[in-house]
N, C-alpha and C positions, 0 to 999 in steps of 0.2 A: 040718765045713763052715766055710768062711772067714767070719769075723764082721766085717762092714763097719760103719762109723759110720752112725748113723741119718740124718745129714745127706746122705749119699751117695744114699740111696734117693729123695730128692726131685729128683735130677738126671736129666735125659734128654738124649739126643743132640739137638743142634740140627739142625733140618731143613736149614738153610742150610749147615751144615758137611757134612752128608751129600750135599747137592746139588753141593757143590764138586767131589766126585769125578766126577760126571757132567760138570760144566762143563769139566773138564780134557780131555775128549775133543775131538779136532780137528773132529769132525763135528757137534758140538752148538752151537747158538746159545744163549748164556747171558744171560738177563736176571735172574739170581739174585743174584750177589754184589755187595757194596757196596765193591768195591775199585777203585782207579784203574786206567785202562788202562796196561798195561806200556809202550806206546809214548809215553806222556805224561810219564814220569819225567824229571827234569832231569839227564840223564846228563852233559852237557857241564859243567854247573855242579858236579856231584859230582867230575868229573875235575879241574877247576880247584881245588876245595877240597883234594882229596887231594894234588895236586901242590904246593900251597902250604904243607903242613904241615911245621913244623920238627921236628927230632929231639925237642925237648922236648914238642911237641904230640903226637907219636906215643907218647912214653913215658907221657904222661898218658892217652892213649887206650887203652893196654894195661893200665893199672893200675886197682885198685879206686878208687872215688870215695866222697865223702860220701853218706850215705843220702838227703839232701835233694836232691842233684844237684851237678854240678860248679859251682863258684862262677862260672866264666866264662859258663856257660849260664844260670844263675839271673839273672845281670846282664843279658844280652842278651834273654832271654825276658821279664824284668820290664819292660824298655824297650818291647818289642813289645806287651805286654799293656796297659801304661799308655797307649800311643798309641791303643789301642782303647777307652780310657775306663775300664778296670777299676781298682778301688781297691787296687793292689798294696801300697802303703806301709801300709795299715791292716790287711793280712792277711799270711799266710805262704804262700809259693810252694814247692811240692815237685814235682820231676821224678819221673815214674812210668814204669813199663814198659808204655806204652800207656795210653790213658784208661780202658780196662776195668780195669786194675789200680787206678786211682784210685777207681773205683766200688766195686771189691771191698774196698779198704781202708776206705772209708767205711762200707760195709755191715758189715764186721767190727767197726768202731768202735761202731756204733749198735745192732746187732741181737742180741738174745738169742732162743733158740728160742721160737717162738710169738708173737713181737712182731708187731704190725700195722705194715705199711708201705703207703703210698699210691702208686699208679702210674697212668699213663694206660692207656687201652685203645683202640687197640693201643699196644704199647710195644716198646722195643729188647730183643731176645731175650737179648743178652749181660748186660744189667742184671738181667733177670728170673732168669736162671740164677744170677747172683751172689747175689741175695737168697734164692733157694731153698736155696743151698748153706749158708746160715746159719739155715735152718729158719724163715724169716719167714712170716707169714700175709699173703699179698699181696692187697690190696684194690684193685680197679680202678675208675677213674672214666672215663666215656666222653669221647672226644675229638671236638670239633666242628671246623669248618673254620677257626676263629680261635683254637683252643686248647682247654684242658680245659673241660669243662662245669661252669661255676661253680655253678649251682644244685645239681647232683649232688655237687660237691665240698663245698659247704656242708652238705648232708645227711650225707655221710660223716664230716665233721669233728665234727658234732653227735652222731652215733649210734655212732661207733666207740669201744669201750671194751675195754681201756685205749687211751688216745689213741695215734695213730700215732707211730712213731719219726721218720719223715721223709716228705716228698713228693718223688718223683723225676720229673723231666720234661725234655723236649727242646724248647727254644724255637724253634729255627730250622731249617727244612728237615728236619722231623721224620723219623726213621726208625722206622716205614715210611711214615707218612702224607704226608710231603712238605710239610706246612703250615708256616706261620710264625705264631707267637702274636701276637695284636694287643696294642697297648699297653693297651687297655682291659681285656683279660683279665688281663694281668700286674698291672695296678694292683688289680684285684679280688682276685687271689691274695694280693697284699701285704696288703690290707685284712683278708682272712679269717685270715691266718696271723700277723699282728703280735701279739707277746706271748703266743703260744700254746705256745711251747717245742716247736715242730715245725720242725726244720731243712728247708731246701730243698736238694735236690741238682740243680743246673742243669747239664745235660750238653750242651755246645755244641761240636760238632766240625765242623759244616758251614757256619757263618756266613760264612766267607771265600769260599764258592762261590756267590755270588749272581749272577743273570743281569743285574740292573738296578741300577745304582748308586743310583738314587733310592729303593730299598727299604732302604738301609742304616740310615737314621735310624729306621725303624720296627722295626728288629731289636735295639734297645737291650736289653741283658740286665738281668735283675733284679739280678744282682751289680753291674752298673755303676750302677744306680739306688741301690744300697747302702742299703736301707731300715732304719730303726731297728726293733729288736724282733724281728728274724728273723736266724738264722744261715744264710747262703747259702753253700753249698759248690759252687764252680764247677770243672768239669772240661773239659779240652780235649785236643787231640791234634795231633801232626805227621803222623798217618797219611794224612789226606786232602789235606794241603797240602805234603807233601814225599815221604813214602813209608812205608807200613805196616811194611815190613821193618826199619826202624830201631827199632821198638817203643818209641816215646817219646810220653808224654803228660804231663799236669800236673794238679795241683789247686791252687786258690787258696782258702784257708779261713781262718776266724778262728783266732787264736793258740791258744785252749784246745782246739780240735778238732785243729789241726796237731800238738800235742804227743803226742796219742794215736796219730795216723796215722803219725808218724815211727817210733814204737816198733813199730807193726804192720808197716810196710815193712821195718824191720830184721830182723824175724823171718821175712819172706817171701823176700827176695832180697838183703838188705844194701844193694844199690845197683843202679840201672839201668845199662845198658851204657855204659861211658865212651867207647868208639869212636863210638857213635851220638851221644852228647852233644857230642863235639868237632865232628863234622860239622854237627850242627844249629846249634851256636853260630856256626860260620863262615857257614852259610847265612843266619842272621839278620844277623850283623855286616856281611857284604858286600852286604847289600841284595838278595840273590837272591830272597828270599821274596816281595817285592813284584812283581818282574818275573815270577817263575814263576806266582804266583797270578793275575796279570792275564792271562797267556797261557792258562793252563789253564781259567780261567773262560769264555773265549771258546769253547773246544772243548766244554766241558760244556753251555754254552748251545746251541750248534749241535746237539748230540746230544739234549738235552732237548726242544728245539722240534721236532726231527725226529720224536721219539717221540710228542709231543702230536699232531702233524699225522697221523701214521700211525694212531694210536688213533682220532682223530676220523673218519678216512676209513673204517676197517675194522670198528670195534666195532659190535655191534648196539646199538640205541637204548636197551635196558634196562640197559646198563652205564654207570656214571657215574664221574667222577673229578675231583679238584681239579687244575687245571693248576699244576705246580710253577714257582716263580720262582727256583729254585736247587737246590743239593744234588744228590742222586743218584737219587731214587726217584719213582715214580708209584704211587698206591694206588687200585686199581680196586674199585668197589662192584658186586657182582653181585646178581641178584635174591635176595631174602631166603630163607634156607634152602638156597641152593646149596652144594654140596660142591666147593670148588675143588680138592680132591685128585683128583677124577675128571677135571677139566679138565687138571690137571698130567699125569696119566697119558697122556691123549690127546696133549698137547703134546710130551711126551718121545718118544712113538712117531713124531712128525712131525719131531723134531730140535730142539726148543726147551725150555728149562727156565726156570722162574720160582719164586717162593716163595709158598706158600699162606698164607691169612689166619690160620689157627689157630696158626701159628708165633709170631705176635706177640700173640696173645690171652693175657693173664695166666692165664686159666683153661684155655687149650688147647682151646677148644671152638668158638668162633665162626669159621666157615670160609667165609663168603660174601663174602670179600674176597681180593685177591691183590696182591702187590707185584712190579712190574717195574722193573728198574733200567736206566738208560741210560749209566752212567758208564764201562763198559769195553767198549762195542761202538760201532763207528763207524756213520755214517749209513746206509751201504749195507746193513750187517748188520741194523740196526734196521728198515729198509724191507722187508727180506726176512723177518724173524722175526715182526713184529707181525701180518701177515695170518694166519700160522700159529696164533698165540695166539687171534686172533678166530675162526678156523675151529674150534679146539678148544672154545671157549666155546659156539659155536652147536650143536656136536654134543652137548653136555651139556644146555644150557639150551633148545635149540630155536629 
């Protein structure tokens, strides 16, 4: 019998990944994936970028690059992040093959088999899978409408032995919950973690996709606050603000953590794709990123507000949700004990797919929630699909 590593036994197929096969059907309405709409990609800008490349640019694009990233992209990305208030000069920046690789590298840097790590509940399935792959003991803390439950976090910090290796969280337009952390909760997190030798992994890939400019000041990252006595590891991505096919993300971390992470990345893939890095650098330097994100924000806002309106119109009164103010997702709370898998089966029969709650539960059990995404469906499709979801809910819940 083939003998696999013990760490592999902790892995399970992502329900989202499985549902993507269904979503590829032309007859299915997909509220499942967290990908941009294909029709929203900046194809004209990409054509201009490629047409502008010199022979030297193309040679660089076809060659191996430094593990940390091409110097030109590190320079333009540093400038972009500094303008957002991030303390780039006091940290080290590394380009990664998507932000999930950054999370994976950090997990490998910190986790020994059996180590405790703290996460929110619900949480991003990709990060949970990464932590499981290194045989972490995942301890979940409930999520409220304004961020992690501080009282429960305090209990977990006091009671968990040995102490957790890190706390992983998503501050802005949370996946899947759609919420934004309040400044009060972030300050309370800082107060709890200061001088505890428990790093924070702050995963922020959606903050550019806000609906209301007035919200930006409230979305200040803990990494931007740069608190003393806490190692904050910040991860981000081009996937939502340019295109996931480029497979480019980044981490901004303290020097002593960077040194380990660079060695880990060398052992994984040596370097991220140079062609993607050349394109991303031009996208930043030419100012296309500001123009594109401004335009795409308007479309996501239109889709998000359309889904909110449709949900309010069609959902039964026993289903609740937080109205998102950006990002990609809406998190529906069903009557306690509801099995959203039964609703999903009904919905698929009717031609709609979404993601069940247990997918995002660190324990894989709590299933009385569901995530619907509005990012890659236009308003007409949203208005057609949401009544079907509501009908499936009523058939199961009454």
